[in-house]
C-alpha positions as CSV (number, residue, x, y, z in Angstrom):
1,K,-12.2,-8.6,-30.8
2,T,-15.8,-8.4,-32.8
3,R,-16.0,-5.6,-35.3
4,Y,-19.1,-4.4,-36.6
5,F,-19.6,-1.3,-39.2
6,L,-22.4,1.3,-39.6
7,G,-24.3,1.4,-41.9
8,G,-25.4,4.2,-44.2
9,F,-22.2,6.4,-44.7
10,L,-20.1,5.5,-47.5
11,K,-16.5,5.8,-45.6
12,F,-13.1,5.1,-46.5
13,P,-11.9,2.9,-44.6
14,A,-15.3,1.8,-42.9
15,Q,-16.9,3.4,-39.7
16,E,-16.0,0.9,-37.1
17,A,-18.6,1.2,-34.3
18,T,-16.8,2.0,-31.1
19,G,-20.0,2.3,-28.5
20,V,-23.4,2.3,-27.7
21,I,-25.6,5.6,-27.2
22,D,-28.9,4.2,-27.3
23,D,-30.6,0.6,-27.7
24,L,-31.1,-1.1,-31.3
25,C,-34.5,-2.4,-31.1
26,V,-36.7,-4.9,-33.1
27,R,-40.6,-3.7,-32.6
28,A,-43.2,-6.5,-34.0
29,V,-46.9,-5.9,-33.7
30,V,-49.7,-8.5,-34.9
31,L,-53.0,-7.6,-36.6
32,D,-56.2,-10.0,-36.5
33,D,-59.7,-9.0,-38.2
34,N,-60.4,-12.6,-36.1
35,S,-62.2,-13.2,-39.7
36,G,-60.4,-17.2,-39.3
37,R,-58.2,-16.5,-42.4
38,G,-55.4,-15.7,-40.2
39,A,-53.1,-12.9,-38.7
40,A,-50.7,-10.2,-40.2
41,A,-47.4,-9.7,-38.7
42,F,-45.5,-6.4,-39.5
43,A,-41.9,-5.8,-37.6
44,W,-39.3,-2.7,-38.2
45,I,-35.5,-3.0,-37.4
46,D,-33.5,-0.7,-36.0
47,T,-30.5,-1.3,-39.2
48,V,-30.3,0.8,-42.2
49,G,-31.6,-1.9,-44.7
50,L,-32.1,-5.6,-44.6
51,M,-32.1,-7.9,-47.9
52,N,-34.7,-10.2,-49.2
53,A,-33.0,-13.3,-47.9
54,D,-32.6,-12.2,-45.0
55,I,-36.3,-11.8,-44.2
56,K,-36.9,-15.5,-45.8
57,D,-34.4,-16.8,-43.0
58,I,-36.5,-15.2,-40.5
59,R,-40.2,-16.3,-42.2
60,E,-38.7,-20.0,-42.0
61,K,-38.3,-19.5,-38.4
62,L,-41.8,-19.1,-38.1
63,S,-42.9,-21.6,-40.5
64,D,-44.8,-23.6,-38.0
65,I,-47.2,-20.8,-37.1
66,T,-48.0,-19.8,-40.8
67,G,-50.4,-21.1,-43.1
68,D,-54.7,-21.0,-43.3
69,G,-55.8,-19.1,-40.2
70,K,-52.4,-18.6,-38.2
71,L,-50.1,-16.2,-39.8
72,I,-51.2,-15.4,-43.1
73,S,-48.7,-12.6,-44.1
74,I,-45.1,-11.3,-42.3
75,D,-43.6,-8.0,-43.7
76,V,-40.0,-7.0,-42.2
77,G,-38.9,-4.0,-42.7
78,S,-36.0,-1.6,-41.7
79,T,-35.8,1.9,-40.0
80,H,-33.1,2.8,-41.8
81,A,-31.4,4.0,-39.3
82,H,-27.6,5.1,-40.6
83,S,-25.7,5.0,-37.0
84,A,-27.2,1.3,-36.3
85,V,-25.0,-1.8,-37.3
86,D,-24.7,-2.3,-41.6
87,T,-27.1,-5.5,-41.8
88,Q,-26.5,-5.1,-45.9
89,G,-22.8,-5.2,-46.5
90,L,-22.7,-2.6,-47.9
91,W,-20.9,-0.1,-45.8
92,G,-17.7,-2.0,-45.1
93,N,-14.1,-2.0,-46.3
94,I,-15.2,-2.7,-50.0
95,P,-15.0,-5.5,-51.6
96,K,-14.9,-6.9,-47.9
97,T,-18.4,-7.0,-47.1
98,G,-19.5,-4.8,-43.6
99,R,-22.2,-7.8,-42.5
100,N,-21.2,-9.9,-39.1
101,E,-22.9,-13.2,-39.4
102,K,-23.4,-13.7,-36.3
103,Y,-24.8,-10.6,-35.3
104,M,-27.2,-11.6,-38.7
105,E,-28.0,-14.5,-37.1
106,A,-28.4,-13.1,-33.4
107,L,-30.9,-10.5,-35.3
108,V,-32.9,-13.0,-37.7
109,Q,-34.2,-15.0,-34.5
110,K,-34.3,-11.8,-32.4
111,T,-37.0,-10.5,-35.2
112,A,-38.3,-14.2,-35.5
113,D,-38.7,-14.2,-31.4
114,A,-40.1,-10.7,-31.4
115,I,-42.8,-11.6,-34.1
116,R,-43.7,-14.7,-32.0
117,E,-44.1,-12.8,-29.1
118,A,-46.8,-10.8,-30.4
119,Y,-48.5,-13.7,-32.7
120,N,-49.2,-15.6,-29.1
121,N,-49.7,-12.5,-27.0
122,R,-52.7,-11.2,-29.3
123,S,-55.9,-9.2,-27.3
124,E,-59.2,-8.3,-28.7
125,G,-59.6,-4.5,-29.2
126,T,-60.0,-1.7,-31.2
127,L,-58.3,0.0,-33.6
128,Y,-58.3,3.3,-33.9
129,Y,-56.8,5.6,-37.3
130,S,-55.7,9.7,-37.8
131,A,-53.6,11.5,-40.0
132,E,-52.4,15.1,-40.2
133,S,-50.3,17.1,-42.3
134,Y,-47.2,19.1,-41.1
135,P,-45.3,20.0,-43.9
136,D,-43.3,22.1,-41.8
137,M,-41.9,18.9,-40.4
138,F,-40.0,17.5,-43.2
139,W,-37.6,18.3,-46.0
140,D,-37.5,17.7,-49.6
141,G,-34.2,17.6,-51.1
142,R,-35.3,16.8,-54.6
143,A,-37.6,18.4,-57.6
144,P,-40.1,18.1,-57.9
145,R,-40.5,17.9,-54.3
146,V,-43.4,15.8,-54.0
147,I,-44.0,13.8,-50.4
148,D,-46.3,12.7,-47.9
149,D,-46.2,15.1,-45.2
150,K,-48.1,13.4,-43.2
151,I,-47.6,11.5,-39.7
152,H,-50.0,8.4,-39.7
153,L,-51.0,7.2,-36.3
154,F,-52.6,3.5,-35.5
155,R,-53.7,3.5,-32.0
156,F,-54.8,-0.4,-30.8
157,V,-56.6,-0.1,-27.2
158,P,-57.2,-3.8,-26.1
159,N,-60.3,-4.4,-24.3
160,D,-58.2,-5.8,-21.3
161,S,-57.7,-2.0,-18.9
162,G,-54.7,-5.1,-17.8
163,K,-52.9,-4.6,-21.3
164,K,-51.3,-1.9,-22.8
165,E,-52.2,0.2,-25.9
166,I,-50.2,0.1,-29.2
167,Y,-49.0,3.5,-31.2
168,I,-48.1,2.2,-34.4
169,A,-47.3,5.7,-36.4
170,N,-45.8,5.9,-40.2
171,F,-44.3,9.0,-41.3
172,G,-41.5,8.9,-44.2
173,A,-37.6,10.6,-43.4
174,H,-34.5,9.4,-42.2
175,P,-32.3,8.8,-39.2
176,I,-29.4,10.6,-39.8
177,H,-29.3,13.0,-36.9
178,L,-25.5,11.8,-35.6
179,E,-22.3,13.8,-37.3
180,W,-20.7,12.6,-40.1
181,S,-18.1,11.7,-37.5
182,N,-20.1,9.8,-35.3
183,S,-18.7,6.0,-34.5
184,K,-21.4,5.2,-32.0
185,L,-24.7,3.4,-32.4
186,S,-27.7,4.9,-32.2
187,A,-31.7,4.2,-33.2
188,D,-31.7,7.9,-33.9
189,F,-35.3,9.5,-33.5
190,P,-37.2,6.4,-33.3
191,Y,-35.4,4.9,-30.0
192,Y,-36.3,8.8,-28.7
193,I,-40.2,8.8,-29.9
194,E,-40.2,5.3,-28.2
195,K,-39.4,6.5,-25.3
196,E,-41.6,9.5,-24.4
197,V,-44.8,7.5,-25.7
198,T,-43.7,4.7,-23.4
199,S,-42.8,7.2,-20.5
200,E,-46.2,9.3,-21.3
201,K,-48.9,7.3,-21.6
202,N,-46.8,3.7,-20.9
203,A,-48.1,2.5,-24.1
204,D,-46.0,0.3,-26.6
205,F,-44.5,1.5,-29.9
206,I,-43.8,1.1,-33.2
207,F,-42.2,2.9,-35.8
208,I,-43.0,2.0,-39.6
209,Q,-40.8,4.4,-42.1
210,G,-42.7,5.4,-45.2
211,A,-41.5,7.1,-48.6
212,I,-38.1,8.7,-47.8
213,G,-36.7,8.8,-51.5
214,G,-35.9,12.0,-52.5
215,A,-33.7,12.2,-48.9
216,I,-36.7,13.3,-47.5
217,H,-35.5,14.9,-44.1
218,T,-37.1,15.6,-40.7
219,D,-36.9,19.6,-41.1
220,M,-35.3,21.1,-37.2
221,G,-35.7,24.6,-38.6
222,P,-36.7,27.2,-36.0
223,Q,-40.5,27.2,-37.2
224,N,-40.8,23.9,-34.8
225,G,-39.6,26.1,-31.6
226,I,-36.0,23.6,-31.8
227,P,-33.1,26.0,-30.9
228,E,-31.0,26.5,-33.9
229,D,-27.9,26.6,-31.4
230,L,-28.4,23.1,-30.4
231,P,-26.0,20.2,-31.8
232,A,-27.8,17.9,-34.5
233,F,-28.1,14.9,-32.1
234,E,-30.0,17.4,-29.3
235,K,-32.1,18.5,-32.3
236,M,-33.2,14.9,-33.1
237,K,-33.9,14.9,-29.8
238,E,-36.6,18.4,-29.7
239,Y,-38.0,17.0,-32.7
240,S,-38.5,13.2,-31.4
241,N,-40.4,15.0,-28.6
242,I,-42.3,17.2,-30.8
243,V,-43.6,14.1,-32.8
244,A,-44.7,12.6,-29.5
245,D,-46.8,15.2,-28.7
246,I,-48.1,14.9,-32.0
247,L,-48.9,11.6,-31.5
248,Y,-51.2,12.1,-28.6
249,K,-52.8,15.2,-30.3
250,L,-53.6,12.1,-32.9
251,A,-54.9,9.5,-30.6
252,E,-57.5,11.6,-29.8
253,K,-59.1,12.3,-32.7
254,G,-58.1,8.5,-34.1
255,E,-61.7,7.1,-35.9
256,V,-62.4,3.4,-35.2
257,V,-61.4,0.8,-37.9
258,E,-63.6,-1.7,-39.7
259,P,-62.1,-5.2,-38.9
260,I,-60.8,-6.0,-42.1
261,L,-57.6,-6.7,-43.2
262,N,-56.5,-8.2,-46.8
263,V,-52.5,-8.4,-47.7
264,R,-51.1,-9.7,-50.9
265,H,-47.5,-9.8,-52.0
266,A,-45.8,-10.3,-55.5
267,H,-42.6,-10.8,-57.0
268,V,-40.8,-8.3,-59.2
269,D,-37.6,-8.3,-60.4
270,F,-35.1,-4.9,-60.6
271,E,-32.9,-5.3,-63.7
272,V,-29.3,-3.8,-62.4
273,N,-27.6,-1.3,-64.7
274,N,-26.1,0.8,-61.7
275,F,-22.6,0.4,-61.3
276,I,-22.5,0.2,-57.3
277,F,-25.3,-2.3,-57.0
278,L,-23.9,-4.1,-60.0
279,L,-20.8,-4.7,-58.1
280,V,-22.7,-5.6,-54.8
281,A,-24.5,-8.4,-57.2
282,S,-21.3,-9.9,-58.7
283,S,-19.9,-10.2,-55.3
284,D,-20.1,-11.4,-51.2
285,L,-21.3,-7.8,-50.1
286,C,-24.9,-8.6,-49.8
287,N,-26.8,-11.2,-49.1
288,V,-28.4,-11.5,-52.2
289,N,-28.9,-13.9,-55.4
290,P,-28.8,-12.0,-59.0
291,F,-29.4,-13.9,-62.3
292,K,-28.6,-12.8,-65.7
293,E,-31.5,-12.9,-68.2
294,N,-30.7,-11.9,-71.9
295,G,-26.8,-10.1,-71.1
296,K,-29.3,-8.5,-67.9
297,V,-28.7,-8.8,-64.5
298,Y,-31.2,-8.8,-62.3
299,M,-32.1,-9.0,-58.3
300,S,-35.2,-10.8,-57.3
301,S,-37.8,-8.7,-55.0
302,E,-41.3,-8.5,-54.0
303,I,-43.8,-5.9,-53.3
304,G,-47.2,-6.1,-50.7
305,Y,-50.3,-4.0,-50.9
306,V,-52.3,-4.3,-47.6
307,E,-55.9,-2.9,-47.2
308,I,-56.7,-2.3,-43.2
309,G,-60.2,-1.8,-42.6
310,K,-62.7,0.1,-45.5
311,N,-60.0,2.9,-47.0
312,I,-56.6,2.6,-45.8
313,K,-54.3,1.5,-48.7
314,I,-50.7,0.6,-48.2
315,V,-48.1,0.8,-50.9
316,E,-45.5,-1.9,-49.2
317,A,-42.2,-0.4,-51.2
318,P,-39.0,-2.6,-50.7
319,G,-36.3,0.4,-50.9
320,E,-36.6,4.0,-50.9
321,V,-39.3,4.9,-53.3
322,I,-39.4,8.8,-54.0
323,P,-42.7,9.7,-53.3
324,E,-44.3,10.5,-56.7
325,V,-44.0,7.0,-57.9
326,V,-46.9,6.5,-55.3
327,Y,-48.4,9.7,-55.1
328,G,-48.0,11.1,-59.1
329,G,-46.9,14.6,-59.8
330,F,-44.0,13.2,-62.0
331,M,-41.6,15.7,-64.0
332,S,-43.1,16.5,-67.6
333,A,-41.1,15.1,-70.3
334,E,-39.4,19.2,-70.2
335,E,-38.1,18.8,-66.9
336,S,-36.8,15.6,-66.5
337,F,-33.1,14.5,-67.2
338,T,-34.3,12.2,-69.9
339,G,-37.0,14.6,-71.6
340,T,-39.4,11.5,-72.0
341,E,-42.3,11.1,-69.8
342,Y,-43.1,8.5,-66.6
343,P,-44.6,5.9,-68.6
344,Y,-47.0,5.1,-65.5
345,E,-49.3,7.5,-63.3
346,G,-49.1,7.3,-59.8
347,I,-50.3,4.2,-58.0
348,A,-52.3,6.8,-55.1
349,T,-54.5,7.4,-58.7
350,H,-55.5,3.5,-58.8
351,F,-57.9,4.7,-55.3
352,G,-61.0,6.9,-54.5
353,E,-60.4,10.0,-53.0
354,D,-61.7,9.0,-49.7
355,D,-58.9,6.6,-49.5
356,E,-56.0,7.2,-47.4
357,V,-52.5,6.3,-49.0
358,L,-49.7,4.8,-47.0
359,V,-46.1,3.5,-47.7
360,F,-44.4,1.4,-45.7
361,G,-41.1,1.9,-47.1
362,L,-37.8,-0.1,-47.1
363,C,-40.1,-3.1,-46.5
364,N,-39.7,-7.1,-46.9
365,D,-36.0,-5.8,-48.5
366,A,-33.6,-2.8,-48.9
367,V,-32.9,-1.7,-52.9
368,G,-32.4,1.2,-52.4
369,Y,-33.3,4.6,-54.4
370,I,-36.7,3.9,-56.7
371,V,-36.0,6.2,-58.7
372,P,-38.6,7.1,-61.9
373,D,-37.1,6.1,-65.3
374,N,-37.5,9.4,-67.1
375,D,-35.4,11.2,-64.5
376,F,-32.5,9.1,-63.2
377,S,-29.5,10.4,-64.4
378,S,-25.8,8.3,-63.4
379,S,-23.6,11.4,-64.4
380,G,-23.1,12.8,-61.0
381,K,-25.1,16.0,-62.1
382,E,-26.6,18.0,-58.8
383,G,-29.9,17.0,-57.4
384,H,-29.5,13.1,-58.7
385,Y,-27.3,12.0,-55.5
386,E,-29.8,9.2,-55.2
387,E,-29.0,7.2,-58.7
388,T,-25.5,6.3,-56.6
389,V,-27.5,4.2,-54.2
390,S,-29.9,2.6,-56.6
391,T,-30.6,-0.8,-58.5
392,G,-30.7,1.5,-61.8
393,S,-32.5,3.5,-64.3
394,K,-35.8,0.9,-64.5
395,S,-36.3,0.7,-61.1
396,A,-39.7,2.5,-60.5
397,S,-41.2,1.2,-63.6
398,A,-40.6,-2.0,-62.7
399,L,-42.1,-1.6,-58.9
400,S,-45.0,0.4,-60.6
401,K,-46.2,-2.6,-63.4
402,A,-45.7,-4.8,-60.8
403,F,-47.8,-2.9,-58.5
404,F,-50.6,-2.3,-61.2
405,E,-50.6,-6.1,-62.0
406,L,-51.1,-7.0,-58.8
407,L,-54.5,-4.6,-58.0
408,K,-55.8,-6.3,-61.4
409,E,-55.1,-9.7,-59.8
410,W,-56.7,-8.6,-56.8
411,S,-60.1,-6.8,-58.1
412,K,-60.6,-10.2,-60.1
């Protein structure tokens, strides 16, 4: 019997999958500005998280179509569905890994195949972008409650009327809507939004996860017209229908995006000083290769920066980034757990007032929550759950430092 564990909820004993509710998918899209420099691929997988080494395996399978004038960038992320198969290894019967290697081999191959298919099937057309704030749709579980409450939509309309439009949706929210006792596989709301969009608009759909640090959730309260007496799973379906309707409205007001595409990546090392991740780093639970330097343990990862059109800026974060790391609004020294100031500004402060700043979360790695250093506490104090699933107390400053250095190199 092949065993699969659900990823996302830490249970003892671990939760084995006993059935399937809906399909787990990988969705891929390739963008090309026809500059001749090459195209960029974006693929998001219905899973809790994928490690950087797995991303590199996917890229290796596409090495024949990468390089100058071909695919110059391949970004792969996770929707962070907590009812999908454990692809990290954290959710098995520890100290045994929850990863099923045959499943991982198939996942890597299917993702590479999806990207290759998207690359080979490129067609010319027009890209539109629109976004609008929907504060009632999201809930932030951690002070100071900074959040990107926008739903972002890229809509590609091909010149060939015989080809499907593509809806690329981006917002930040945890897909965790099956009950704790659930043992069946589900992709959660990305699947049901896609189901609505493909049915109503006959369009292809891809959901790209956003900044979900702070345990940012969907808000399924009655203010959104969702009946309170529905089970959580049925509420999620209603929520998915609401999001789909919002996407249709956004599609009608989208503005043309200029054919400009720039992508760059940079290396970043995260110091591991959290007990759980030290366990991960010292065992075979996950597909990671930690290293030691000056008596400290580090995990290598990467960040990315994407420009689409003249004023769309995208921060690619390798985990669940707390939104204030990007958008600012940090706790002051007096408010924070450590009694200190965060050493950097929010990344978005680097950009202009007219720039739209998006986050592609859990992109090219899954290093857990990225918590501002000045409010990091491993004490288990209320309001500090995120620290239990984080590389440690310096993850945010490592990301900020690496990103600002990347922007400095970019401007040269």
